[in-house]
C-alpha positions in Angstrom: 6.4 61.5 -74.9 10.2 61.2 -74.9 12.3 60.2 -72.0 13.7 63.8 -71.7 10.1 65.1 -71.8 9.1 62.3 -69.1 11.7 63.7 -66.8 10.7 67.3 -67.5 7.2 66.2 -66.2 8.5 65.7 -62.6 10.3 69.3 -62.5 8.7 72.4 -61.0 5.5 72.6 -59.9 4.6 68.9 -61.1 7.0 67.7 -58.8 5.7 69.4 -56.1 2.4 68.1 -56.9 4.1 64.6 -57.0 5.4 65.0 -53.6 2.1 66.0 -52.2 0.4 63.0 -53.8 2.9 60.7 -52.0 2.1 62.4 -48.9 -1.6 61.7 -49.5 -1.1 58.3 -50.2 0.8 57.6 -47.4 -2.0 59.2 -45.2 -4.3 56.8 -46.6 -2.4 53.9 -45.4 -1.8 52.4 -48.8 1.8 51.3 -47.8 4.1 53.6 -49.2 5.2 55.1 -45.7 5.6 51.6 -44.2 8.1 51.0 -46.6 9.8 54.2 -46.2 10.1 53.3 -42.4 11.3 50.0 -42.7 14.2 51.2 -44.9 15.0 53.7 -42.3 15.5 51.1 -39.5 18.3 48.8 -40.8 19.0 46.7 -37.8 17.9 46.2 -33.9 20.4 46.2 -31.1 19.2 43.8 -28.5 20.5 43.9 -24.9 20.0 41.6 -22.0 21.9 40.6 -19.0 25.3 38.8 -19.4 24.7 36.4 -16.8 21.6 34.8 -15.7 20.7 31.5 -13.7 18.2 29.2 -15.4 15.0 29.3 -14.8 15.1 33.3 -13.8 13.1 35.9 -15.6 14.8 38.7 -17.2 14.0 41.8 -19.8 15.3 42.2 -23.3 15.5 45.5 -24.6 15.3 46.0 -28.2 16.3 49.3 -30.3 15.6 50.2 -34.1 18.7 51.7 -35.6 19.4 53.2 -39.1 22.5 52.6 -41.2 24.4 55.0 -39.0 23.5 53.5 -36.1 21.3 56.1 -34.8 18.0 55.4 -33.2 15.1 55.5 -35.4 12.1 57.0 -33.3 9.7 56.6 -36.0 10.1 52.8 -36.1 6.6 51.1 -36.0 7.1 47.3 -36.7 6.4 44.3 -35.0 9.2 42.5 -33.6 9.4 38.6 -32.3 11.8 37.6 -30.0 13.7 34.1 -30.5 16.3 32.2 -28.6 18.9 29.4 -29.6 18.2 27.8 -26.4 17.1 24.0 -27.1 14.8 23.6 -24.0 11.7 25.4 -25.0 12.6 29.1 -23.6 9.7 31.4 -22.2 9.9 34.5 -24.7 7.8 37.6 -24.8 5.0 37.8 -27.1 5.5 39.2 -30.5 5.3 43.3 -29.8 4.3 46.1 -32.2 6.2 49.4 -31.6 4.3 52.4 -30.9 5.2 56.3 -31.0 5.4 56.2 -27.1 8.3 53.8 -27.7 10.6 56.3 -29.8 12.3 53.0 -31.2 13.4 51.6 -28.2 11.2 48.9 -25.9 12.0 46.7 -23.1 10.3 43.6 -23.1 10.0 41.5 -20.1 9.3 37.9 -19.7 12.4 36.0 -20.8 13.2 32.7 -19.2 16.2 30.5 -20.5 16.5 27.0 -19.4 19.6 25.5 -20.8 23.0 26.2 -19.3 25.7 27.4 -21.2 26.1 30.7 -23.7 22.9 31.3 -25.5 21.7 34.6 -27.0 18.4 36.4 -27.9 17.3 37.6 -31.5 14.8 40.1 -32.7 13.3 40.1 -35.9 10.6 42.4 -38.0 7.9 40.0 -38.6 7.4 41.7 -42.0 10.8 42.4 -43.2 13.3 39.3 -41.8 16.2 41.0 -42.9 15.6 43.6 -40.2 17.0 41.7 -37.3 19.5 41.8 -34.4 21.3 39.6 -32.0 22.4 40.1 -28.3 25.7 39.5 -26.9 26.5 36.0 -25.5 24.2 35.5 -22.4 25.7 33.0 -19.9 23.0 30.8 -18.4 24.2 29.2 -15.1 22.6 26.1 -13.8 19.4 26.7 -11.3 19.5 25.2 -7.8 19.3 21.3 -7.2 16.3 19.7 -8.0 17.2 15.9 -8.4 19.9 13.5 -8.7 20.4 11.2 -11.8 21.5 7.8 -11.4 23.1 6.1 -14.3 23.8 2.1 -13.8 24.5 -0.5 -16.2 21.6 -2.0 -17.7 22.7 -5.6 -17.0 24.8 -7.1 -13.8 25.5 -10.6 -12.7 24.1 -11.5 -9.1 27.0 -11.2 -6.7 29.5 -9.2 -9.1 30.2 -5.6 -8.3 29.5 -2.5 -10.6 29.7 1.1 -10.5 27.1 3.8 -10.7 27.1 7.4 -11.7 25.4 10.1 -9.7 24.7 13.5 -11.4 23.3 16.6 -9.7 20.8 18.3 -11.8 18.5 21.4 -11.6 14.8 21.6 -13.0 15.8 21.7 -16.5 18.3 18.9 -16.5 21.3 21.0 -16.4 24.5 19.5 -14.4 24.8 21.6 -11.2 28.5 22.2 -11.0 28.6 23.7 -7.8 26.7 20.9 -5.9 28.5 20.1 -2.6 25.7 18.2 -1.1 26.2 14.5 0.4 24.5 11.5 -0.8 23.5 8.1 0.6 22.9 4.9 -1.3 19.9 2.6 -1.2 18.7 -0.4 -3.2 15.3 -2.2 -3.3 17.2 -5.6 -3.4 16.5 -7.3 0.1 19.9 -8.9 0.0 21.9 -6.2 -1.4 25.7 -7.2 -0.6 27.2 -3.7 -1.0 26.6 -0.1 -1.7 29.2 2.9 -1.7 29.6 4.8 1.5 27.8 8.2 1.8 29.8 10.6 0.0 30.3 14.6 0.0 30.5 16.0 -3.3 33.7 18.4 -4.0 34.5 21.1 -6.4 36.5 18.5 -8.2 33.8 16.6 -8.8 31.7 19.4 -10.9 28.7 17.8 -9.8 29.1 14.3 -11.3 30.9 11.5 -9.6 30.9 7.6 -10.2 30.7 5.1 -7.5 32.2 1.7 -7.6 31.1 -1.0 -5.1 27.2 -1.8 -5.8 26.7 -5.2 -5.5 23.3 -7.0 -5.8 22.5 -10.5 -5.1 18.7 -11.1 -5.9 18.1 -12.0 -9.6 15.5 -9.8 -11.5 15.0 -6.1 -12.2 16.4 -4.1 -9.2 16.9 -0.4 -8.6 19.9 1.7 -7.3 19.0 4.9 -5.6 21.2 8.0 -4.6 19.5 10.7 -2.2 20.5 14.1 -1.2 21.0 13.7 2.8 19.7 17.2 3.6 17.0 17.3 0.9 15.4 13.8 0.6 13.3 14.9 -2.3 16.3 15.3 -4.3 16.8 11.8 -5.3 17.3 9.6 -8.7 17.0 5.7 -9.4 18.1 3.6 -12.1 17.2 -0.1 -12.7 19.5 -3.0 -13.1 18.5 -6.4 -14.7 20.5 -8.8 -12.4 21.2 -12.2 -14.3 21.8 -15.5 -11.9 25.3 -16.2 -11.7 24.7 -19.8 -11.8 26.9 -20.8 -9.2 26.5 -23.7 -6.7 28.0 -25.7 -3.5 28.4 -29.5 -3.2 29.5 -31.4 -0.3 28.3 -33.9 2.4 27.0 -34.1 5.8 28.5 -36.4 8.5 28.4 -37.0 12.0 31.3 -38.6 13.6 32.8 -39.4 10.1 29.2 -41.3 9.7 26.9 -40.3 6.9 24.1 -38.3 8.3 20.9 -38.2 6.5 18.4 -35.6 6.4 20.4 -32.6 7.7 19.5 -29.1 6.3 22.2 -27.1 4.6 22.3 -23.5 4.0 24.4 -21.1 2.2 24.9 -17.7 3.5 26.1 -14.4 2.1 29.4 -14.2 4.0 29.3 -10.4 3.9 25.6 -9.6 5.2 25.1 -13.0 6.8 21.9 -13.3 5.0 20.6 -16.8 4.0 20.7 -17.5 0.5 19.4 -21.2 -0.4 18.7 -24.4 1.6 18.7 -27.9 0.9 18.3 -31.2 2.5 21.7 -33.5 2.5 19.7 -36.6 1.1 21.7 -37.1 -2.3 23.0 -40.8 -1.5 21.8 -40.2 2.1 24.0 -37.5 3.2 25.3 -35.2 0.3 23.9 -32.1 -0.6 24.0 -30.1 -4.0 22.9 -26.0 -4.0 22.6 -24.4 -7.2 21.6 -20.9 -8.7 23.7 -18.7 -6.2 25.3 -15.4 -6.6 29.0 -15.1 -7.1 31.2 -14.0 -4.4 31.8 -14.9 -0.9 29.7 -17.3 1.0 29.5 -19.3 4.3 27.9 -22.8 4.5 26.2 -24.4 7.6 24.1 -27.3 8.8 21.6 -28.1 11.3 20.1 -31.7 11.7 17.8 -31.0 15.0 17.6 -32.9 18.1 21.1 -33.5 19.5 23.1 -32.7 16.8 25.0 -29.3 17.4 24.6 -27.3 14.3 28.1 -26.5 12.4 29.3 -24.4 9.8 31.6 -26.1 7.3 35.1 -27.6 8.4 34.4 -28.0 12.0 33.7 -24.2 12.9 31.0 -23.7 15.6 29.8 -19.9 14.7 29.2 -17.9 11.4 31.8 -15.6 13.0 34.5 -18.1 12.7 33.0 -20.0 9.5 35.3 -20.4 6.6 34.3 -18.3 3.5 34.1 -19.9 0.1 34.4 -17.7 -2.9 31.9 -18.8 -5.4 32.7 -18.2 -9.4 29.6 -17.5 -12.1 28.5 -20.9 -13.9 30.9 -22.9 -11.5 29.9 -25.4 -8.8 32.3 -25.9 -6.0 32.5 -29.7 -5.2 34.5 -30.8 -2.4 34.4 -33.4 0.3 36.2 -34.5 3.4 39.5 -35.9 1.7 40.0 -32.1 0.4 41.5 -30.0 3.2 39.5 -26.7 2.3 36.5 -28.5 0.9 32.9 -27.7 2.7 32.4 -30.8 4.6 30.1 -30.7 7.5 30.6 -32.9 10.3 28.0 -32.5 13.1 28.7 -33.4 16.8 25.9 -35.6 18.2 25.5 -34.2 21.8 22.4 -35.8 23.7 21.1 -34.8 27.0 20.0 -37.2 29.6 18.6 -37.9 33.2 20.4 -39.8 36.0 20.2 -40.1 39.5 19.6 -42.3 42.4 16.5 -43.4 44.2 16.1 -44.3 47.9 13.2 -45.2 50.3 12.5 -45.4 54.0 10.2 -47.6 55.8 9.0 -45.4 58.2 9.8 -41.9 59.2 13.2 -41.4 60.7 14.6 -44.8 59.3 17.6 -44.7 57.2 17.2 -44.0 53.4 18.2 -47.1 51.5 18.3 -47.7 48.0 15.5 -48.9 46.0 15.7 -51.2 43.3 13.1 -51.7 40.4 11.8 -48.5 40.2 10.3 -48.0 36.7 11.5 -44.4 35.5 9.7 -42.9 32.7 11.1 -39.3 31.0 8.1 -37.6 28.8 7.9 -34.5 27.0 6.5 -31.7 29.1 5.1 -30.2 26.3 3.4 -33.3 24.3 3.4 -36.0 27.0 5.2 -38.1 24.7 7.7 -40.9 25.8 11.4 -40.3 25.3 13.0 -42.9 27.6 12.7 -45.3 30.3 14.9 -47.2 32.7 14.7 -49.3 36.2 16.9 -48.5 39.1 19.5 -50.9 39.9 20.4 -52.6 43.1 22.4 -49.2 44.1 18.8 -47.4 43.3 20.6 -45.8 40.1 19.2 -45.0 36.9 20.2 -43.4 33.6 18.1 -42.2 30.7 20.1 -41.0 27.9 19.8 -40.1 24.2 17.6 -37.4 24.7 17.1 -34.1 22.8 17.2 -30.7 24.4 13.8 -30.2 25.8 11.5 -29.7 29.0 11.0 -33.2 30.7 8.5 -34.8 33.1 10.5 -37.8 35.0 8.1 -39.9 37.0 9.1 -43.0 39.3 6.7 -46.0 40.1 7.3 -48.9 42.4 4.5 -51.2 43.7 4.0 -50.2 47.6 5.6 -47.1 47.3 4.3 -43.5 46.5 5.2 -42.4 43.0 7.5 -39.3 42.5 7.7 -36.5 39.6 10.4 -34.4 38.8 10.6 -31.6 36.1 14.0 -30.8 34.4 14.8 -28.8 31.2 17.8 -30.3 29.4 20.0 -28.2 27.2 22.0 -30.2 24.3 24.7 -32.2 25.8 23.5 -31.7 29.5 23.1 -34.6 31.9 20.8 -33.7 34.7 21.4 -35.5 38.1 18.6 -35.8 40.5 18.1 -37.6 43.8 14.7 -38.7 45.1 13.6 -40.1 48.4 10.3 -42.3 48.1 7.9 -43.2 51.0 5.7 -46.4 51.6 2.4 -45.9 49.9 -0.1 -44.8 52.5 2.3 -43.2 54.6 
């Protein structure tokens, strides 16, 4: 059969018969009709909200259209919804259009997570070229869920550094509208300084850098930022704090004489917390303390007993104590001859008991000084003997060089009744007493 004959074969009643055959085949579901329907729909119109908060569900509408832009009511394909949101968006399941849809279907359950400009796409699962994309959807951050803290990985004890705090929603978007107040904390029990509480402003855009964090203890420690109104909104970062290897070295004297065995303590000048202590036993009176943090410190010494505690360079209290600034890797070594050095000269201020002892031979007779009365001073707590004396011809006695304590003072003389007196002696205080004794048996 020639070509012209083949063309004539499809004319007249044969052409009509072929049309009927096509319709029958389509009715049997052999695939011809779906191809025709897919050909009729050439694109999708995808419509959704133009603005939505992150994490908020909304619907997307998909319309099948032909090449002229008209709705295709006969579209029966299956559509899949996708998004360019990188943070696991929630999307409707693939949907197969029905006759009831008339080519238009609204699909609920879209949830976008990433702030910024996002889009949704609808694609026929059989014909990927049959697709459509929404207009840009502006996704705004959700409500505050947490604060993130960014600190340097390493720091040096006593050297300040900065941290950044960012307000985040549940999907790690920066909450640019955050206007809350934050406070700072640390698990470093000796932390020297933290930023003051701060209220975010519009200029911060949800993030701010704060200077003024100074950790003192070595090891890994954390810095925390917490929303004042919502304590559950908090953030923490860890910092490895290295030893500054700073130190101090000096001497302990008393009245310009070496004083052995005193305990020297280095304090943080800002917080007042003790950092390290050591005995002044190098060469009998010198001390050396290392492993200290950098920055401002004060130095004090105690020797117990009758020695007054003192801070470096003849200062009696912590408030008045001189501040020394330590540098990483350096030991501050100074002594008496250097006017700014941390020398320690502890004043020796013993307590004592003194007084007179008199006696009368009989009631009503005048009191006369008693010579040779044996005086003992003992600790009221332990009973340990602290000092002795004997009254002179004027009945006078003195027991000195006592440390601050509570004491029992007793007197004894043969032929006379003993006496007992209780005294409490502060450092440097001499207690005066007067005692009258009676003959034994009276």
